[in-house]
C-alpha positions in Angstrom: -12.6 37.4 78.4 -10.4 35.8 75.8 -7.6 33.8 77.3 -4.0 34.7 76.4 -1.6 32.2 75.0 0.2 31.6 78.3 -3.1 31.3 80.1 -4.3 28.6 77.6 -1.1 26.8 78.1 -1.4 26.9 81.9 -5.0 25.8 81.7 -3.9 22.6 79.9 -1.2 22.0 82.4 -3.5 22.6 85.4 -6.0 20.1 83.9 -3.4 17.5 83.5 -1.9 18.1 87.0 -5.3 18.0 88.8 -6.1 14.7 87.0 -2.9 13.2 88.4 -2.7 14.9 91.8 -4.9 16.1 94.6 -3.2 19.4 95.2 -1.5 21.7 92.7 0.2 25.0 93.0 0.5 27.5 90.1 3.1 30.2 89.9 2.3 33.2 87.6 3.9 36.7 88.0 1.8 39.5 89.5 -0.3 41.2 86.8 -0.5 38.2 84.4 -4.1 37.2 85.2 -4.2 34.5 87.9 -7.8 35.5 88.7 -8.8 35.1 85.0 -7.2 31.7 85.1 -9.1 30.9 88.3 -12.4 31.9 86.6 -11.8 29.4 83.8 -10.6 26.6 86.0 -13.7 26.7 88.2 -16.0 26.2 85.2 -14.8 22.6 85.1 -16.1 21.9 88.7 -19.6 21.8 90.2 -18.9 23.0 93.8 -16.0 25.4 94.3 -14.7 27.2 97.4 -12.3 30.1 96.8 -10.3 31.2 99.9 -8.6 34.6 100.2 -7.2 36.6 103.2 -8.1 40.2 102.3 -11.3 41.9 101.4 -9.7 43.4 98.2 -8.9 39.9 97.0 -12.4 38.6 97.8 -14.0 41.5 96.0 -11.8 41.0 93.0 -12.5 37.3 92.8 -16.3 37.7 93.2 -16.3 40.1 90.3 -14.7 37.4 88.1 -16.5 34.1 89.0 -20.0 32.7 88.7 -21.3 33.0 92.3 -24.1 30.4 91.7 -21.5 27.7 91.6 -18.6 29.3 93.5 -18.3 30.3 97.2 -15.8 33.0 98.0 -14.8 33.2 101.6 -12.0 34.7 103.8 -9.6 32.3 105.6 -10.3 34.2 108.8 -14.0 33.3 108.8 -13.3 29.7 107.8 -10.9 29.4 110.7 -13.5 30.8 113.1 -16.0 28.1 112.1 -18.7 30.8 111.5 -18.6 31.0 107.7 -21.7 28.8 107.2 -19.9 26.6 104.6 -18.4 24.1 107.0 -21.1 21.4 106.2 -20.9 21.8 102.5 -18.9 19.5 100.2 -16.6 21.0 97.5 -15.0 19.4 94.5 -12.3 22.1 94.3 -10.8 24.5 96.8 -8.8 27.3 95.4 -6.3 29.1 97.6 -5.5 32.6 96.3 -2.1 34.1 97.2 -1.1 30.5 98.2 2.3 31.5 99.5 0.3 32.0 102.8 -0.9 28.5 102.8 1.7 27.2 105.2 -0.1 29.1 108.0 -2.2 27.0 110.3 -5.5 28.7 109.3 -5.0 27.3 105.8 -3.6 23.9 106.7 -6.8 22.8 108.4 -8.7 23.1 105.1 -7.0 20.0 103.8 -8.3 18.0 106.7 -11.7 19.6 106.7 -12.4 18.7 103.1 -10.4 15.4 102.5 -12.2 14.6 99.2 -11.7 18.0 97.5 -9.0 18.9 95.0 -6.8 21.9 95.9 -5.4 24.6 93.6 -3.1 27.2 94.9 -2.3 30.4 93.0 0.6 32.7 93.7 3.2 34.9 92.0 5.8 34.0 94.7 5.9 30.4 96.0 8.4 31.2 98.6 8.7 31.8 102.4 11.1 34.0 104.1 12.0 31.1 106.6 12.5 28.6 103.8 9.4 26.5 104.6 8.4 23.9 102.0 5.0 23.7 100.3 5.4 20.1 99.4 3.4 18.8 102.4 0.4 20.7 101.1 0.9 20.7 97.3 2.0 17.7 95.3 3.4 19.7 92.4 4.1 23.3 91.3 3.6 24.6 87.8 5.9 27.5 86.9 5.0 30.0 84.3 7.2 32.2 82.1 9.9 34.5 83.6 8.9 38.1 84.1 11.2 39.4 81.3 9.4 37.1 78.8 6.0 38.6 79.8 7.5 42.1 79.2 8.9 41.1 75.8 5.5 39.7 74.8 3.8 42.9 75.9 1.8 41.3 78.7 3.6 43.2 81.4 4.8 46.8 81.5 8.4 47.6 81.0 10.1 49.6 83.8 12.6 52.2 84.8 14.5 51.3 88.0 16.2 54.0 90.1 17.8 52.9 93.3 19.5 54.4 96.4 23.3 54.3 95.6 25.3 51.6 97.5 27.2 54.3 99.3 24.2 56.5 100.1 22.9 57.6 103.5 19.7 55.6 103.0 21.6 52.3 102.7 23.8 53.2 105.7 20.5 53.5 107.6 19.3 50.1 106.3 22.7 48.6 107.4 21.9 49.6 111.0 18.8 47.4 111.1 20.0 44.4 113.2 16.8 43.3 114.9 14.3 40.8 113.4 10.6 40.4 113.9 8.8 37.1 114.5 8.6 36.4 110.8 12.3 36.9 110.3 12.0 40.2 108.5 13.3 43.5 109.8 11.7 44.5 113.1 9.1 47.2 112.3 9.8 49.2 115.5 13.5 49.5 114.7 12.8 50.4 111.1 10.6 53.2 112.1 13.0 54.5 114.7 16.0 54.5 112.3 14.3 55.5 109.0 11.2 57.6 109.9 13.1 60.8 110.2 12.5 64.2 108.6 15.6 64.0 106.3 14.5 60.6 105.0 10.9 61.8 104.3 12.2 64.9 102.5 14.5 62.7 100.4 11.5 60.6 99.4 9.7 63.7 98.2 12.7 65.0 96.3 13.1 61.7 94.5 9.4 61.8 93.7 9.8 65.3 92.4 12.8 64.5 90.3 11.5 61.4 88.6 7.7 60.9 88.8 6.1 64.2 89.7 2.5 64.4 88.4 2.2 60.6 87.9 -0.1 58.2 89.7 1.6 55.8 92.1 1.9 53.8 95.3 4.3 54.4 98.2 5.1 51.5 100.6 5.7 52.8 104.1 7.0 51.1 107.3 4.0 51.8 109.5 1.0 54.1 109.8 2.9 56.9 111.4 5.6 56.7 108.8 2.9 56.7 106.1 1.3 59.7 107.6 4.6 61.7 107.8 5.1 60.9 104.1 1.6 61.9 103.1 1.7 65.2 105.2 5.0 66.2 103.5 3.7 65.3 100.0 0.4 67.1 100.7 2.3 70.2 101.9 4.0 70.3 98.5 0.7 70.0 96.5 0.6 66.3 96.0 -3.0 64.8 96.2 -2.4 61.7 98.4 -3.9 59.8 101.3 -2.8 57.1 103.8 -4.4 53.7 103.6 -3.8 50.5 105.7 -5.5 47.5 107.2 -7.1 49.6 109.9 -8.7 52.0 107.5 -12.5 51.3 107.7 -13.7 49.1 104.8 -16.1 51.8 103.3 -13.4 54.5 103.5 -10.8 52.2 101.9 -13.2 51.5 99.0 -13.9 55.2 98.5 -10.1 55.9 98.4 -9.5 53.2 95.9 -12.3 54.4 93.7 -11.1 58.0 93.9 -7.6 56.8 92.9 -8.9 54.8 89.9 -10.9 57.9 88.7 -7.8 60.1 88.9 -9.1 62.1 91.9 -6.1 60.9 94.0 -2.5 60.8 92.7 -0.7 58.8 95.4 -1.7 56.1 97.9 0.7 55.9 100.8 0.1 52.4 102.2 1.3 50.0 104.8 1.3 46.4 103.5 -2.1 46.7 102.1 -1.5 46.8 98.3 1.3 44.3 98.1 -1.4 41.8 97.1 -4.7 41.9 95.3 -4.7 45.5 94.1 -5.7 45.5 90.4 -5.1 49.0 89.0 -3.2 49.0 85.7 -2.8 52.8 85.7 -0.1 52.8 88.4 2.8 54.7 86.9 5.3 54.6 89.8 6.1 52.5 92.8 8.1 54.1 95.6 9.7 51.6 98.0 10.2 53.4 101.3 10.5 50.4 103.6 13.2 47.8 103.5 12.4 44.1 103.6 14.2 40.8 103.5 11.2 39.0 102.0 11.5 38.2 98.3 7.7 37.7 98.1 7.0 41.1 99.5 9.5 42.8 97.2 8.1 41.1 94.0 4.4 41.6 95.1 5.1 45.3 95.7 6.9 46.1 92.5 4.4 43.9 90.6 1.6 46.3 91.4 3.0 48.7 88.9 3.8 46.3 86.1 0.3 45.8 84.7 -0.2 47.2 81.2 -2.5 50.1 80.5 -3.3 52.4 77.6 -0.8 55.2 77.3 1.5 53.9 79.9 5.0 53.4 78.5 6.6 52.1 81.6 6.4 52.1 85.4 9.1 53.8 87.4 10.4 52.0 90.4 11.9 54.3 93.0 13.9 52.0 95.2 14.7 54.3 98.1 16.0 51.5 100.4 18.3 49.6 98.0 16.2 46.5 97.5 18.1 46.0 94.2 21.2 45.1 96.2 19.2 42.6 98.2 17.1 40.9 95.4 18.3 42.1 92.0 15.8 43.4 89.4 12.3 42.1 89.2 13.3 40.5 85.9 16.0 38.3 87.4 15.3 34.7 86.5 14.3 32.6 89.4 13.9 28.9 89.8 10.7 28.7 91.9 11.0 24.9 92.2 13.8 25.5 94.7 11.7 27.7 96.9 8.6 25.5 96.5 10.5 22.5 97.8 12.2 24.5 100.6 15.7 24.1 99.1 16.0 27.9 98.9 14.5 30.5 101.3 12.7 33.5 99.9 15.0 35.7 101.9 17.2 38.4 100.5 20.9 38.6 101.4 22.3 41.6 103.1 25.8 42.8 102.2 25.6 41.7 98.6 27.0 44.0 95.9 25.4 44.1 92.5 26.7 45.9 89.4 25.4 49.3 88.3 25.9 50.0 84.6 27.5 53.4 84.1 25.4 55.7 81.8 26.7 58.5 79.6 24.0 61.1 80.3 25.9 63.6 82.4 22.9 65.8 83.1 21.0 62.9 84.5 24.0 61.7 86.4 24.2 65.1 88.2 20.6 64.7 89.4 21.2 61.2 90.5 24.4 62.0 92.4 22.7 64.9 94.2 20.0 62.6 95.4 22.4 59.8 96.2 20.5 57.6 93.6 21.7 55.5 90.7 19.8 54.4 87.6 19.9 50.7 87.5 17.8 50.2 84.4 16.0 52.4 81.9 12.9 51.3 80.0 13.9 49.0 77.1 17.5 49.1 78.2 19.5 46.2 76.8 22.7 44.9 78.2 23.7 43.7 74.7 27.2 44.7 73.7 29.8 46.2 76.0 29.1 48.2 79.1 31.0 49.7 82.0 29.7 48.9 85.4 30.6 49.9 89.0 30.5 47.7 92.0 32.0 48.3 95.5 33.4 51.6 94.2 35.5 49.9 91.5 34.8 49.6 87.8 34.6 46.6 85.5 33.3 45.7 82.0 30.5 43.4 81.0 29.5 42.0 77.6 25.8 41.1 76.9 25.1 41.3 80.6 28.0 38.9 81.6 30.9 40.3 83.5 34.1 39.9 81.4 36.3 41.7 83.8 36.0 41.9 87.6 35.4 45.3 89.2 39.1 46.1 90.0 39.7 49.3 88.0 40.0 52.8 89.4 38.5 54.1 86.2 37.5 52.9 82.7 37.6 55.2 79.7 35.8 54.3 76.5 37.9 54.4 73.3 36.8 55.7 69.9 39.4 53.4 68.3 37.5 50.6 66.5 40.0 47.9 67.7 39.6 48.7 71.4 36.7 49.2 73.8 38.3 51.0 76.7 41.4 51.9 78.6 41.3 50.8 82.2 43.5 52.0 85.1 44.3 49.9 88.1 44.3 51.5 91.6 47.7 53.2 92.4 48.3 51.1 95.5 48.1 47.8 93.5 49.9 48.4 90.2 51.5 51.9 90.4 48.7 53.5 88.3 49.0 50.9 85.6 46.9 51.3 82.4 45.6 48.3 80.5 43.4 47.7 77.4 40.0 46.2 77.3 39.4 44.6 73.9 36.1 44.3 71.9 35.3 41.1 73.7 35.5 42.9 77.0 38.7 41.1 78.0 41.6 42.7 79.8 44.6 42.3 77.6 46.9 42.7 80.7 48.9 45.6 79.1 51.4 47.3 81.3 51.7 51.0 80.5 52.4 53.8 82.9 52.3 57.6 83.0 50.5 59.7 80.5 48.8 57.4 77.9 48.1 58.5 74.3 46.3 56.6 71.6 47.5 57.4 68.0 46.1 55.2 65.3 46.8 51.6 66.0 49.4 52.4 68.7 49.1 53.2 72.4 52.0 55.3 73.7 53.1 55.3 77.4 56.0 54.3 79.6 57.2 50.9 80.8 57.7 50.1 84.5 61.2 51.7 84.3 59.8 55.0 83.0 61.2 54.5 79.4 59.0 55.3 76.4 57.2 52.3 74.9 54.3 51.7 72.6 51.8 48.9 72.4 50.4 47.7 69.0 46.6 47.3 69.3 46.6 45.0 66.2 49.6 42.8 66.9 49.2 43.1 70.6 52.9 43.4 71.4 55.3 46.1 72.6 57.8 48.1 70.6 60.5 50.5 71.7 62.4 53.1 69.6 59.4 54.5 67.7 56.6 53.2 65.6 57.5 50.1 63.4 57.2 50.2 59.6 55.2 47.2 58.5 55.1 45.6 55.0 52.4 43.5 53.4 53.3 39.9 52.5 50.7 37.2 51.6 48.0 39.5 52.9 49.7 39.8 56.3 51.5 42.6 58.0 55.1 41.7 58.6 58.1 43.5 60.0 61.6 43.2 58.5 64.2 42.1 61.0 66.6 45.1 61.2 69.6 43.2 62.6 72.7 43.4 60.4 73.1 39.6 60.2 69.4 38.8 59.7 69.4 39.0 56.0 66.0 38.9 54.2 64.1 37.8 57.3 60.7 38.8 58.6 58.4 38.4 61.6 54.6 38.5 61.8 52.9 41.5 63.3 50.2 39.3 64.9 51.7 36.5 67.0 49.7 36.6 70.2 50.3 33.5 72.3 53.1 32.2 70.1 56.9 32.4 70.3 58.6 34.8 67.9 60.1 33.2 64.8 61.7 34.5 61.6 61.0 33.5 58.1 61.9 34.4 54.5 59.5 35.4 51.7 60.0 32.1 50.0 58.5 30.2 52.9 55.1 32.0 52.7 52.3 30.2 50.8 48.9 31.9 50.8 45.5 32.4 49.2 42.8 34.9 50.1 41.7 32.9 53.2 44.8 31.4 54.7 48.5 31.6 54.8 51.0 28.8 55.6 54.5 29.6 56.9 56.4 26.3 57.5 54.3 24.5 60.2 52.2 27.6 61.0 48.6 28.0 59.7 47.1 31.5 59.8 43.4 31.7 59.1 42.7 35.3 58.0 38.9 35.0 58.1 38.9 34.1 61.7 40.6 37.0 63.3 44.1 36.0 62.1 44.2 33.1 64.4 47.3 30.9 64.1 47.7 27.2 64.7 50.6 24.6 64.6 50.2 22.3 61.6 50.4 18.5 62.0 49.4 17.4 58.5 47.1 17.8 55.4 44.0 16.1 54.0 43.5 17.7 50.7 40.8 20.2 51.6 41.6 20.2 55.3 44.6 20.8 57.6 45.3 19.1 60.9 46.3 21.5 63.6 46.7 21.6 67.4 43.5 21.0 69.3 42.1 22.2 72.6 44.1 19.7 74.6 47.7 18.4 74.4 48.1 15.5 71.9 44.7 16.4 70.4 44.2 17.5 66.8 41.5 19.6 65.1 40.6 19.4 61.4 40.3 22.9 59.8 38.2 23.5 56.8 37.2 26.8 55.1 35.4 28.5 52.3 34.9 32.0 51.0 31.7 32.6 53.0 32.3 31.3 56.5 36.1 31.3 56.9 37.4 28.5 59.2 35.3 25.7 60.7 36.6 23.2 63.2 35.8 19.6 64.2 37.6 17.0 66.2 39.1 14.0 64.6 38.6 10.4 65.8 40.9 9.4 68.6 43.9 7.5 67.4 43.7 8.8 63.9 47.0 8.5 61.9 47.9 10.5 58.9 50.6 9.6 56.2 50.1 12.2 53.5 52.5 13.6 50.9 52.9 16.9 52.8 54.1 19.1 50.0 51.5 17.8 47.5 48.6 18.3 50.0 49.9 21.7 50.9 49.9 22.9 47.3 46.5 21.4 46.7 45.1 23.2 49.8 46.3 26.6 48.5 44.8 26.3 45.0 
């Protein structure tokens, strides 16, 4: 098999690491070909032992490697001392699914073969209890993030539909207060709370709404829960079976083969296909059991992310709200932190994560009826501005970054090209106050009340006293007494001062962040890019930003910098508008101001 670019890169890194260290761990996401990498690595060694913990893993590895030079054995047989390989010497020992290596059955291998090199392979170098791997492995080599593999076409894209934060399913998960020996939810309590007819019916209804007719895997709590799910699905015409660790080996093999051939549609399993199940045709994953284990979550959803012909994406039906616990599978993770034990591979309960609000009302109706929310659609991008909901309140994000906190009662998109949305604060906080979210996703802290109406560039409403007021979306300031009549001067909108004693005096329409000042027409110098009014510079090509002027340098102007007593040097041209750079500290300027001003405006 031809190695992919990332596999070639990892092969080089593994070679260098094994030359410098005895024991190396490699992290590569589920579905990116760790077994293919293993088959290439073992070619460089004469005597290799590959250790796995499940028969599916062993069979998969044996199909890939040259058995004349490689011994594949289960960790259970090695621990028993009855494997027949105890007396053999090995140059390399490979631990598949190496996140299990902290167990005693694995640890003894390092003592049994003190001269061998060790290579651990895993998608998830983390333990729920925060245990470190550094006492077994000297270094860890981290591969690309999952999103990069999707972007390159090496992993399948996905749709992600989750139980809504306020759903009955998540209320049931919140009741789980007991823990098992491994620190995860206690299995008996999970079954007692969640293996109920209403929950099983809801699983089927979600299957019916989103993935009916597709091939998939359901992850259940225990065998009884799995059987209840399978019985209900079968009763509605779904061809499915239950499979777990207690299913006889021959029967398990027959079920998997029938599934691969399309004779079975759904495998309802209990912790059996979270690792080592290589079937690219999986079209959906249904998560029907909660977990606090990051490794278990990523291993389960990863079973559906292998690429196959004709498969556009895998649908993940998260019926137990694992999105709230772990985020999306594509969330960037620093595996060095979990490898060294500085961060546990344990999800956090009680977290709230944003859910982007979609505009498809027909789909929203289906989702609401099922108490589900769509977290991500295939090829969804968070580029640009989006409304999200969290803890029952709305906010705005830009390019995936929250630009306003979730504090609004509602957010309404605007068709106006100068605004993104109108947002209303909860009544109890600000007396039903409406504000404006601009095209950067920033709350402009507008204070309008009552019935709000957008006409052209102006937003009409009432002030806190109930009097009619309008807010200028361009100049970002309030006006009373009707819409102002602007004139054009020097390429700028200006407003004549209507006071009787003002004379021929004007004010700028756009003066955000600056005190109001009046000027006459004769004080305005301008060209197509900038305007200068006394000591005020307005850069038209940069969103009409204004700066206080301190001096001139021929083709540049000194203006206020980011900090007090700091200057910036402003330059410009017809293509790029304004550019900024800081001046040397202590710089002093003694120009002929008027001469330089006129030269700058030529």
